[in-house]
Biopython code that builds the backbone (N, CA, C, O; Angstrom):
import numpy as np
from Bio.PDB.StructureBuilder import StructureBuilder

atoms = [
    (1, "MET", "N", (-12.639, 27.262, 9.562)),
    (1, "MET", "CA", (-12.447, 25.802, 10.535)),
    (1, "MET", "C", (-12.712, 25.951, 11.937)),
    (1, "MET", "O", (-13.746, 25.563, 12.482)),
    (2, "ILE", "N", (-11.836, 26.472, 12.458)),
    (2, "ILE", "CA", (-11.391, 26.646, 13.713)),
    (2, "ILE", "C", (-12.448, 27.222, 14.278)),
    (2, "ILE", "O", (-12.701, 26.714, 15.370)),
    (3, "ASP", "N", (-13.280, 28.219, 13.915)),
    (3, "ASP", "CA", (-14.589, 29.308, 14.326)),
    (3, "ASP", "C", (-15.575, 28.237, 14.766)),
    (3, "ASP", "O", (-16.100, 28.058, 15.865)),
    (4, "ILE", "N", (-15.704, 27.480, 13.464)),
    (4, "ILE", "CA", (-16.539, 26.332, 14.148)),
    (4, "ILE", "C", (-16.578, 25.502, 15.509)),
    (4, "ILE", "O", (-17.330, 25.171, 16.426)),
    (5, "LEU", "N", (-15.602, 25.413, 15.155)),
    (5, "LEU", "CA", (-15.058, 24.321, 16.406)),
    (5, "LEU", "C", (-14.984, 24.895, 17.375)),
    (5, "LEU", "O", (-15.208, 24.295, 18.426)),
    (6, "ASN", "N", (-14.683, 26.102, 17.381)),
    (6, "ASN", "CA", (-14.619, 26.918, 18.808)),
    (6, "ASN", "C", (-16.496, 27.142, 18.983)),
    (6, "ASN", "O", (-16.948, 27.268, 20.122)),
    (7, "ILE", "N", (-17.271, 27.164, 17.993)),
    (7, "ILE", "CA", (-18.529, 27.773, 18.208)),
    (7, "ILE", "C", (-19.415, 25.988, 18.660)),
    (7, "ILE", "O", (-20.432, 25.775, 19.321)),
    (8, "LEU", "N", (-18.824, 25.384, 18.218)),
    (8, "LEU", "CA", (-19.552, 24.345, 17.924)),
    (8, "LEU", "C", (-19.091, 24.113, 20.190)),
    (8, "LEU", "O", (-19.965, 23.918, 21.034)),
    (9, "LEU", "N", (-17.397, 24.248, 20.526)),
    (9, "LEU", "CA", (-16.794, 23.959, 21.902)),
    (9, "LEU", "C", (-18.138, 24.644, 23.292)),
    (9, "LEU", "O", (-18.409, 24.156, 24.389)),
    (10, "LEU", "N", (-18.796, 26.118, 22.489)),
    (10, "LEU", "CA", (-19.241, 26.909, 23.093)),
    (10, "LEU", "C", (-20.879, 26.572, 23.399)),
    (10, "LEU", "O", (-21.620, 26.688, 24.375)),
    (11, "LEU", "N", (-20.970, 26.245, 22.454)),
    (11, "LEU", "CA", (-22.822, 25.354, 22.575)),
    (11, "LEU", "C", (-22.266, 24.138, 23.257)),
    (11, "LEU", "O", (-23.055, 23.993, 24.191)),
    (12, "PHE", "N", (-21.473, 23.284, 23.336)),
    (12, "PHE", "CA", (-21.780, 21.903, 23.876)),
    (12, "PHE", "C", (-21.475, 22.673, 25.396)),
    (12, "PHE", "O", (-22.096, 22.284, 26.385)),
    (13, "LEU", "N", (-20.914, 23.301, 25.454)),
    (13, "LEU", "CA", (-20.343, 23.826, 27.701)),
    (13, "LEU", "C", (-21.642, 24.300, 27.869)),
    (13, "LEU", "O", (-22.218, 23.772, 28.819)),
    (14, "ILE", "N", (-22.354, 25.214, 27.186)),
    (14, "ILE", "CA", (-24.017, 25.912, 27.587)),
    (14, "ILE", "C", (-24.283, 23.834, 27.669)),
    (14, "ILE", "O", (-23.979, 23.037, 28.557)),
    (15, "VAL", "N", (-24.944, 23.632, 26.335)),
    (15, "VAL", "CA", (-25.539, 22.940, 26.933)),
    (15, "VAL", "C", (-25.255, 21.163, 28.675)),
    (15, "VAL", "O", (-25.985, 20.641, 29.519)),
    (16, "CYS", "N", (-24.189, 21.062, 28.346)),
    (16, "CYS", "CA", (-24.076, 20.932, 29.387)),
    (16, "CYS", "C", (-23.881, 22.074, 30.752)),
    (16, "CYS", "O", (-23.495, 21.564, 31.804)),
    (17, "ALA", "N", (-24.093, 23.304, 30.743)),
    (17, "ALA", "CA", (-24.225, 24.162, 32.397)),
    (17, "ALA", "C", (-24.932, 23.988, 31.922)),
    (17, "ALA", "O", (-24.663, 23.363, 30.896)),
    (18, "VAL", "N", (-26.212, 24.270, 32.099)),
    (18, "VAL", "CA", (-27.784, 23.961, 31.122)),
    (18, "VAL", "C", (-28.428, 22.359, 31.923)),
    (18, "VAL", "O", (-29.407, 22.314, 32.667)),
    (19, "GLY", "N", (-27.673, 21.318, 31.563)),
    (19, "GLY", "CA", (-28.003, 20.212, 31.538)),
    (19, "GLY", "C", (-27.905, 19.818, 33.273)),
    (19, "GLY", "O", (-28.808, 19.232, 33.870)),
    (20, "VAL", "N", (-26.631, 20.273, 33.897)),
    (20, "VAL", "CA", (-26.308, 20.274, 35.196)),
    (20, "VAL", "C", (-27.300, 20.754, 35.769)),
    (20, "VAL", "O", (-27.841, 20.018, 36.594)),
    (21, "ALA", "N", (-27.676, 21.641, 35.623)),
    (21, "ALA", "CA", (-28.573, 22.253, 36.783)),
    (21, "ALA", "C", (-30.253, 21.875, 36.876)),
    (21, "ALA", "O", (-30.970, 21.954, 37.874)),
    (22, "TYR", "N", (-30.658, 21.399, 35.370)),
    (22, "TYR", "CA", (-31.671, 20.194, 35.054)),
    (22, "TYR", "C", (-32.269, 19.496, 35.481)),
    (22, "TYR", "O", (-33.474, 19.419, 35.720)),
    (23, "ILE", "N", (-30.556, 18.251, 35.778)),
    (23, "ILE", "CA", (-31.111, 17.275, 35.861)),
    (23, "ILE", "C", (-31.247, 16.827, 36.832)),
    (23, "ILE", "O", (-30.515, 17.309, 37.696)),
    (24, "ARG", "N", (-32.293, 15.589, 37.334)),
    (24, "ARG", "CA", (-32.898, 14.979, 38.544)),
    (24, "ARG", "C", (-31.547, 14.151, 39.017)),
    (24, "ARG", "O", (-30.933, 14.545, 40.009)),
    (25, "ASP", "N", (-31.107, 13.001, 38.285)),
    (25, "ASP", "CA", (-30.594, 12.327, 38.730)),
    (25, "ASP", "C", (-28.896, 12.914, 38.917)),
    (25, "ASP", "O", (-28.152, 13.515, 38.142)),
    (26, "LEU", "N", (-28.724, 12.415, 40.331)),
    (26, "LEU", "CA", (-26.809, 13.098, 41.070)),
    (26, "LEU", "C", (-25.537, 12.655, 39.990)),
    (26, "LEU", "O", (-24.632, 13.246, 39.400)),
    (27, "LEU", "N", (-26.235, 10.713, 40.150)),
    (27, "LEU", "CA", (-24.284, 10.841, 38.582)),
    (27, "LEU", "C", (-24.682, 10.984, 37.644)),
    (27, "LEU", "O", (-23.889, 10.897, 36.707)),
    (28, "SER", "N", (-26.137, 11.288, 37.340)),
    (28, "SER", "CA", (-25.593, 12.161, 35.446)),
    (28, "SER", "C", (-25.177, 13.311, 35.285)),
    (28, "SER", "O", (-24.490, 13.865, 34.427)),
    (29, "ALA", "N", (-25.965, 13.802, 36.765)),
    (29, "ALA", "CA", (-24.757, 15.421, 37.230)),
    (29, "ALA", "C", (-23.530, 15.240, 36.859)),
    (29, "ALA", "O", (-23.071, 15.238, 35.717)),
    (30, "VAL", "N", (-22.941, 15.067, 37.989)),
    (30, "VAL", "CA", (-21.830, 14.781, 37.727)),
    (30, "VAL", "C", (-21.129, 14.289, 36.460)),
    (30, "VAL", "O", (-20.420, 14.976, 35.725)),
    (31, "ILE", "N", (-21.444, 12.955, 36.311)),
    (31, "ILE", "CA", (-20.715, 13.025, 34.700)),
    (31, "ILE", "C", (-21.044, 13.921, 34.197)),
    (31, "ILE", "O", (-19.931, 14.372, 33.926)),
    (32, "LEU", "N", (-22.079, 14.995, 33.603)),
    (32, "LEU", "CA", (-21.904, 16.455, 32.998)),
    (32, "LEU", "C", (-21.133, 17.064, 33.388)),
    (32, "LEU", "O", (-20.249, 17.685, 32.798)),
    (33, "PHE", "N", (-21.364, 16.970, 34.465)),
    (33, "PHE", "CA", (-20.049, 17.978, 35.249)),
    (33, "PHE", "C", (-18.718, 17.436, 34.839)),
    (33, "PHE", "O", (-18.252, 18.071, 33.893)),
    (34, "SER", "N", (-18.088, 16.620, 35.191)),
    (34, "SER", "CA", (-16.826, 16.434, 34.124)),
    (34, "SER", "C", (-16.586, 16.517, 32.767)),
    (34, "SER", "O", (-15.440, 16.245, 32.408)),
    (35, "SER", "N", (-17.790, 16.982, 31.519)),
    (35, "SER", "CA", (-17.776, 16.507, 30.631)),
    (35, "SER", "C", (-17.858, 18.777, 30.371)),
    (35, "SER", "O", (-17.513, 19.571, 29.496)),
    (36, "PHE", "N", (-18.369, 18.837, 31.434)),
    (36, "PHE", "CA", (-18.154, 20.736, 31.239)),
    (36, "PHE", "C", (-16.490, 20.887, 31.796)),
    (36, "PHE", "O", (-15.695, 21.638, 31.231)),
    (37, "GLY", "N", (-16.285, 20.403, 32.482)),
    (37, "GLY", "CA", (-14.537, 21.431, 32.452)),
    (37, "GLY", "C", (-13.760, 20.126, 31.743)),
    (37, "GLY", "O", (-12.542, 20.156, 31.917)),
    (38, "LEU", "N", (-14.203, 19.119, 31.064)),
    (38, "LEU", "CA", (-13.168, 18.760, 29.963)),
    (38, "LEU", "C", (-13.398, 19.758, 28.896)),
    (38, "LEU", "O", (-12.389, 20.316, 28.463)),
    (39, "ILE", "N", (-14.652, 20.114, 28.348)),
    (39, "ILE", "CA", (-14.626, 20.836, 27.584)),
    (39, "ILE", "C", (-13.813, 22.780, 28.012)),
    (39, "ILE", "O", (-13.009, 23.427, 27.341)),
    (40, "MET", "N", (-14.224, 22.995, 28.825)),
    (40, "MET", "CA", (-12.960, 24.391, 30.182)),
    (40, "MET", "C", (-11.537, 23.906, 29.144)),
    (40, "MET", "O", (-10.949, 24.679, 28.388)),
    (41, "ALA", "N", (-11.222, 22.526, 29.339)),
    (41, "ALA", "CA", (-10.037, 22.373, 29.061)),
    (41, "ALA", "C", (-9.641, 22.492, 28.141)),
    (41, "ALA", "O", (-8.467, 22.847, 28.032)),
    (42, "ILE", "N", (-10.461, 22.241, 26.994)),
    (42, "ILE", "CA", (-10.495, 22.039, 25.439)),
    (42, "ILE", "C", (-9.978, 23.725, 25.126)),
    (42, "ILE", "O", (-9.070, 24.202, 24.445)),
    (43, "ILE", "N", (-11.250, 24.428, 26.151)),
    (43, "ILE", "CA", (-11.033, 26.109, 25.325)),
    (43, "ILE", "C", (-9.967, 26.813, 25.523)),
    (43, "ILE", "O", (-9.393, 27.596, 24.766)),
    (44, "TRP", "N", (-9.609, 26.322, 27.137)),
    (44, "TRP", "CA", (-8.338, 27.025, 27.293)),
    (44, "TRP", "C", (-7.729, 27.132, 26.633)),
    (44, "TRP", "O", (-7.347, 28.213, 26.184)),
    (45, "GLN", "N", (-7.094, 25.155, 26.017)),
    (45, "GLN", "CA", (-5.554, 24.654, 25.286)),
    (45, "GLN", "C", (-6.350, 25.411, 23.914)),
    (45, "GLN", "O", (-5.624, 25.032, 22.996)),
    (46, "GLN", "N", (-7.329, 26.181, 23.345)),
    (46, "GLN", "CA", (-7.806, 26.693, 22.008)),
    (46, "GLN", "C", (-7.010, 28.110, 22.487)),
    (46, "GLN", "O", (-6.427, 28.780, 21.635)),
    (47, "LEU", "N", (-7.030, 28.654, 24.373)),
    (47, "LEU", "CA", (-7.456, 30.051, 23.857)),
    (47, "LEU", "C", (-5.262, 30.505, 24.316)),
    (47, "LEU", "O", (-4.908, 31.649, 24.600)),
    (48, "SER", "N", (-4.360, 29.417, 24.253)),
    (48, "SER", "CA", (-3.275, 29.790, 24.367)),
    (48, "SER", "C", (-3.270, 29.438, 26.222)),
    (48, "SER", "O", (-2.272, 29.894, 26.781)),
    (49, "ALA", "N", (-3.829, 29.025, 26.736)),
    (49, "ALA", "CA", (-3.205, 29.316, 28.285)),
    (49, "ALA", "C", (-3.294, 27.492, 28.883)),
    (49, "ALA", "O", (-4.102, 26.888, 29.589)),
    (50, "PRO", "N", (-1.599, 26.963, 27.934)),
    (50, "PRO", "CA", (-1.977, 25.357, 28.240)),
    (50, "PRO", "C", (-1.622, 24.831, 30.066)),
    (50, "PRO", "O", (-2.052, 23.754, 30.478)),
    (51, "ASP", "N", (-0.979, 25.574, 30.773)),
    (51, "ASP", "CA", (-1.064, 25.876, 32.222)),
    (51, "ASP", "C", (-2.148, 25.728, 32.698)),
    (51, "ASP", "O", (-2.192, 24.863, 33.572)),
    (52, "VAL", "N", (-3.125, 26.267, 32.457)),
    (52, "VAL", "CA", (-5.329, 26.865, 33.136)),
    (52, "VAL", "C", (-5.950, 25.774, 32.067)),
    (52, "VAL", "O", (-7.167, 25.742, 31.886)),
    (53, "ALA", "N", (-5.207, 25.028, 31.481)),
    (53, "ALA", "CA", (-5.681, 24.102, 30.584)),
    (53, "ALA", "C", (-5.704, 22.894, 31.404)),
    (53, "ALA", "O", (-6.690, 22.398, 31.950)),
    (54, "MET", "N", (-4.481, 22.477, 31.423)),
    (54, "MET", "CA", (-3.933, 21.200, 32.390)),
    (54, "MET", "C", (-4.118, 21.261, 34.158)),
    (54, "MET", "O", (-3.987, 20.495, 35.112)),
    (55, "VAL", "N", (-4.457, 22.513, 33.931)),
    (55, "VAL", "CA", (-5.307, 22.126, 35.819)),
    (55, "VAL", "C", (-6.453, 22.238, 35.656)),
    (55, "VAL", "O", (-7.274, 21.377, 35.975)),
    (56, "GLU", "N", (-6.706, 23.290, 35.145)),
    (56, "GLU", "CA", (-8.415, 22.565, 33.901)),
    (56, "GLU", "C", (-9.264, 20.704, 33.898)),
    (56, "GLU", "O", (-10.388, 20.204, 33.944)),
    (57, "ALA", "N", (-7.769, 20.267, 33.810)),
    (57, "ALA", "CA", (-9.123, 18.818, 33.385)),
    (57, "ALA", "C", (-8.256, 18.714, 34.453)),
    (57, "ALA", "O", (-9.209, 18.376, 35.155)),
    (58, "ALA", "N", (-7.102, 18.686, 35.418)),
    (58, "ALA", "CA", (-6.245, 17.691, 36.475)),
    (58, "ALA", "C", (-7.566, 18.012, 37.734)),
    (58, "ALA", "O", (-7.944, 17.002, 38.327)),
    (59, "LEU", "N", (-7.944, 18.763, 37.956)),
    (59, "LEU", "CA", (-8.989, 19.442, 39.108)),
    (59, "LEU", "C", (-10.333, 19.077, 38.389)),
    (59, "LEU", "O", (-10.792, 17.990, 38.741)),
    (60, "GLY", "N", (-11.015, 19.729, 37.506)),
    (60, "GLY", "CA", (-11.965, 20.082, 37.096)),
    (60, "GLY", "C", (-12.446, 18.974, 36.364)),
    (60, "GLY", "O", (-13.652, 19.078, 36.141)),
    (61, "THR", "N", (-11.843, 17.789, 35.840)),
    (61, "THR", "CA", (-12.823, 17.235, 35.114)),
    (61, "THR", "C", (-11.948, 15.325, 36.137)),
    (61, "THR", "O", (-12.393, 14.185, 36.272)),
    (62, "GLY", "N", (-10.812, 15.919, 36.512)),
    (62, "GLY", "CA", (-10.866, 14.454, 37.438)),
    (62, "GLY", "C", (-11.140, 14.125, 39.542)),
    (62, "GLY", "O", (-11.821, 13.323, 40.181)),
    (63, "VAL", "N", (-9.945, 15.525, 40.016)),
    (63, "VAL", "CA", (-10.473, 15.234, 41.025)),
    (63, "VAL", "C", (-11.935, 15.426, 41.761)),
    (63, "VAL", "O", (-12.543, 14.615, 42.459)),
    (64, "ILE", "N", (-12.259, 16.617, 41.419)),
    (64, "ILE", "CA", (-13.586, 16.653, 41.983)),
    (64, "ILE", "C", (-14.929, 16.014, 41.273)),
    (64, "ILE", "O", (-16.094, 16.361, 41.464)),
    (65, "SER", "N", (-14.594, 15.315, 40.682)),
    (65, "SER", "CA", (-15.448, 14.263, 39.704)),
    (65, "SER", "C", (-15.632, 13.039, 41.016)),
    (65, "SER", "O", (-16.536, 12.564, 41.704)),
    (66, "LEU", "N", (-14.318, 12.920, 40.859)),
    (66, "LEU", "CA", (-13.946, 11.569, 42.040)),
    (66, "LEU", "C", (-14.501, 12.000, 43.027)),
    (66, "LEU", "O", (-15.567, 11.398, 43.155)),
    (67, "LEU", "N", (-14.292, 13.029, 44.130)),
    (67, "LEU", "CA", (-14.792, 13.871, 45.100)),
    (67, "LEU", "C", (-16.336, 13.743, 45.208)),
    (67, "LEU", "O", (-17.035, 13.255, 46.097)),
    (68, "LEU", "N", (-16.658, 14.347, 43.997)),
    (68, "LEU", "CA", (-18.211, 14.046, 44.053)),
    (68, "LEU", "C", (-18.749, 12.107, 43.977)),
    (68, "LEU", "O", (-19.616, 11.567, 44.666)),
    (69, "ILE", "N", (-18.193, 11.704, 43.300)),
    (69, "ILE", "CA", (-18.638, 9.904, 42.899)),
    (69, "ILE", "C", (-18.393, 9.795, 44.404)),
    (69, "ILE", "O", (-19.480, 9.519, 44.911)),
    (70, "ALA", "N", (-17.449, 9.890, 45.341)),
    (70, "ALA", "CA", (-17.684, 9.336, 46.913)),
    (70, "ALA", "C", (-18.915, 9.745, 47.719)),
    (70, "ALA", "O", (-19.779, 9.275, 48.459)),
    (71, "ALA", "N", (-18.603, 10.615, 47.291)),
    (71, "ALA", "CA", (-19.761, 11.526, 48.073)),
    (71, "ALA", "C", (-21.567, 10.758, 47.549)),
    (71, "ALA", "O", (-22.445, 10.197, 48.205)),
    (72, "ILE", "N", (-21.450, 11.078, 46.271)),
    (72, "ILE", "CA", (-22.655, 10.456, 46.051)),
    (72, "ILE", "C", (-22.517, 8.703, 47.096)),
    (72, "ILE", "O", (-23.286, 8.418, 48.014)),
    (73, "SER", "N", (-21.892, 8.217, 46.831)),
    (73, "SER", "CA", (-21.703, 6.756, 47.169)),
    (73, "SER", "C", (-22.071, 6.291, 48.838)),
    (73, "SER", "O", (-22.298, 5.254, 49.461)),
    (74, "LYS", "N", (-21.971, 7.766, 49.100)),
    (74, "LYS", "CA", (-21.691, 7.535, 50.900)),
    (74, "LYS", "C", (-23.436, 7.878, 51.410)),
    (74, "LYS", "O", (-23.820, 7.542, 52.530)),
    (75, "THR", "N", (-24.653, 8.801, 50.094)),
    (75, "THR", "CA", (-25.574, 9.159, 50.616)),
    (75, "THR", "C", (-26.806, 7.646, 50.341)),
    (75, "THR", "O", (-26.260, 6.658, 49.849)),
    (76, "ARG", "N", (-27.863, 7.555, 50.553)),
    (76, "ARG", "CA", (-28.768, 6.982, 50.989)),
    (76, "ARG", "C", (-29.717, 7.669, 49.656)),
    (76, "ARG", "O", (-29.594, 8.847, 49.319)),
    (77, "ARG", "N", (-30.681, 6.683, 48.977)),
    (77, "ARG", "CA", (-31.604, 7.514, 48.188)),
    (77, "ARG", "C", (-33.207, 7.219, 48.422)),
    (77, "ARG", "O", (-34.025, 6.652, 47.698)),
    (78, "THR", "N", (-33.292, 7.633, 49.304)),
    (78, "THR", "CA", (-35.117, 7.813, 49.867)),
    (78, "THR", "C", (-36.424, 8.125, 48.640)),
    (78, "THR", "O", (-36.269, 9.214, 48.087)),
    (79, "GLU", "N", (-37.199, 7.624, 48.338)),
    (79, "GLU", "CA", (-38.104, 7.565, 48.225)),
    (79, "GLU", "C", (-39.669, 7.473, 48.512)),
    (79, "GLU", "O", (-40.465, 7.401, 47.576)),
]
sb = StructureBuilder()
sb.init_structure("model")
sb.init_model(0)
sb.init_chain("A")
sb.init_seg("    ")
for serial, (resi, resn, name, xyz) in enumerate(atoms, 1):
    if name == "N":
        sb.init_residue(resn, " ", resi, " ")
    sb.init_atom(name, np.array(xyz, "f"), 0.0, 1.0, " ", f" {name:<3s}", serial, name[0])
structure = sb.get_structure()
């Protein structure tokens, strides 16, 4: 059961990484990037590294996502 969970987490991680690289909308890319960080935190927890998982969840999902959203809000969309 754990092996299936790990495989699903890795597949979702790959989908998030490819999605961030190819998506055109910046806000959607930030949302995918934050989900990438959350999945990485879960994977670190599965690898018995709770300290790394907590840092990844706090920085990779929380702080960096807020900073990127703040940077996007300061820009204008020109078409």
